[in-house]
N, C-alpha and C positions, 0 to 999 in steps of 0.2 A: 504494500500500500504506500503510495508516494506521500511524502510530507509536504504540505503546502505552507509557505511562509508569506504572510501578508506584510508588505512594506507600507508603513503609514505614510500617507500623502501629506506633506507639510503645506499648510496654507500660509505660513509665516515666511515672507520673502527675505527676512533678515538672516535666516540660516544659510542662504545661498550666496551671501555676499562674500567677495574675495577681499583680502587685505590689499592695501595700495601697492605693496612691493610685489605681490603675485602677478600684477599686471605690468608694472614699470620695469622690473628687472629683465624679464624675457624680451620686452620691447627694446630695451637698451642693448641687450646682447644681439638681437636680430639686426638692429640698425648698425652696430659696429661691424658685424660680419658682412652686411650688405655693402658697407663702405669699402671694406677690404676687397670684396669681390668686384666691385665697380672699378676701383682704382688700385690695382695691386702694386703699382710702382711706388706708392707711398708707404707700403708695409715693409719697412727695412728691418732686417734682423739686427739684434743688438750685438752680434758678434758671436764667436764660438761655434760657428756652423761646422767647422772641422772637428771640433771636440764631439759634437753630436753624431757626426758621421762615423767617427772612430768607435764611439760607444755602441751604436747600432751594429757595426761590423763585429765587435767583440761579442755582443749578445748573440748574433747570428752564428758565430763560430761555436759558442757553447751549446746551442740547441742542436739536438740530433737531426 
């Protein structure tokens, strides 16, 4: 015999509200990534690209 579970329907709209940061933070992250995608020439690395390449190479050698 299947068990039925009734989910109470909330008539209070306040329970469905999001905090301000739940909307703003993803919007800011999306805008920043969009700017990098639109103009990648402005996205300069801070240096150390060779170090990262060596680290990835070493990890790759350690993995079977």
